[in-house]
C-alpha positions, 0 to 999 in steps of 0.5 A, a space after each residue: 243041461 250038463 251036470 252041475 259041479 258041486 263042492 262040499 267043504 266041511 271039516 266034519 266027515 259026517 256032515 259032508 256025507 249027509 249033505 252029499 246024500 241030500 244032494 243025490 236025493 234031489 234027482 239033479 244030474 251032478 258031480 259032487 266032490 268033498 273037501 275037508 279044508 280050504 287048503 284041499 279046495 284050493 290045491 285041487 284047483 276047484 272049478 265048481 258051479 255050487 259050493 256048500 261051505 261050512 262057516 266054522 271050517 277049520 284048516 290043517 293049521 286053523 288059519 282059514 275059516 269058511 268066511 275067509 275062504 269065501 272072501 278069497 274065492 270072491 277075490 280071485 278073478 281067474 276061477 269060476 265063481 261058484 254059487 255059495 251056500 253057507 252051512 252054519 250052526 250059529 244064526 249070528 253068522 247069517 248076515 255076514 254071509 251076504 257080505 261075500 255074495 252068498 246065495 243062501 245059508 243052512 242052519 245045522 241040523 239041516 232041515 231036509 225041506 229047506 235044503 231041497 228048496 234052496 238046492 232047487 233054486 241054486 241049481 236053477 240059477 247054476 243052469 242060467 249062469 251063462 245068461 248075461 246082460 250087455 250094458 253100454 255106458 259112455 264108450 264102455 261096454 260091460 257084460 254082467 252075468 244075470 246071476 250076479 244081479 239082484 234087481 234093477 231100479 229105474 232112477 231119473 231115466 237111468 237104470 241102476 243095476 244092483 249087483 253082488 259087488 256094487 251098483 252100476 248105472 246106465 241109460 236104458 228103458 225099463 220096459 225094454 229090459 222087462 221084455 228082454 229078461 222075462 222068465 228070470 226077472 219080473 216087474 214088481 213096481 214101475 221102478 223095480 225089476 227083480 231077479 226071481 232067483 233071489 226072492 226069499 219071501 213076499 206079501 201083497 206090499 213088498 218082496 224080500 230078497 235073499 240079501 235082506 233088501 225089501 222092495 215095494 210091490 205095486 198092487 197092480 203088479 202083485 197078481 202077475 208077479 205071483 204067477 211069474 214067480 210060481 212059474 219060475 219055481 216049477 
């Protein structure tokens, strides 16, 4: 796999250096670039697969914090959309993070174990970022990166694709999608096909995604789901 391009954007040099050191400990081939402000990031014409972003980021004129920077990135169609991992000292910002399609968040002081787990999943997704789902609805075709999809839901002979930027419905068979996307997606219920990249936690009755949504797990699917998830996480 080619090197993952990683950006670390934080106005505190010691935090930037610490995150960079944690990245290099993970043993993944990567290129890491540091930015102190949002202005530096945009001026560099940044093209990254993964972005560690401080929510409380201050620019040279204090005009753009990390959340505003993320919103601007998500609104730009002419740049690569990075996987965003927010870094924050305040848990109150956590739910806002998912409004801009953040992959996960890290609380300061950063726990090395949690960092390693989140980084591994993000790096895995970055490597899968080129896989796509081809969707045909009416006379219109659309290509959706698998990394943009949280899960798919079967609804009245249609499939509802739950994405970072909304929901798209089209006619398809869940069984066909299950076969096509095996390895990255898993059927947890007759009505749900879940992107394993976005599984945050699970128990015998439900799976919680990184965006906070909870989906039912069928008791008949639970064992297969656990096996698929553990294979995926290796």
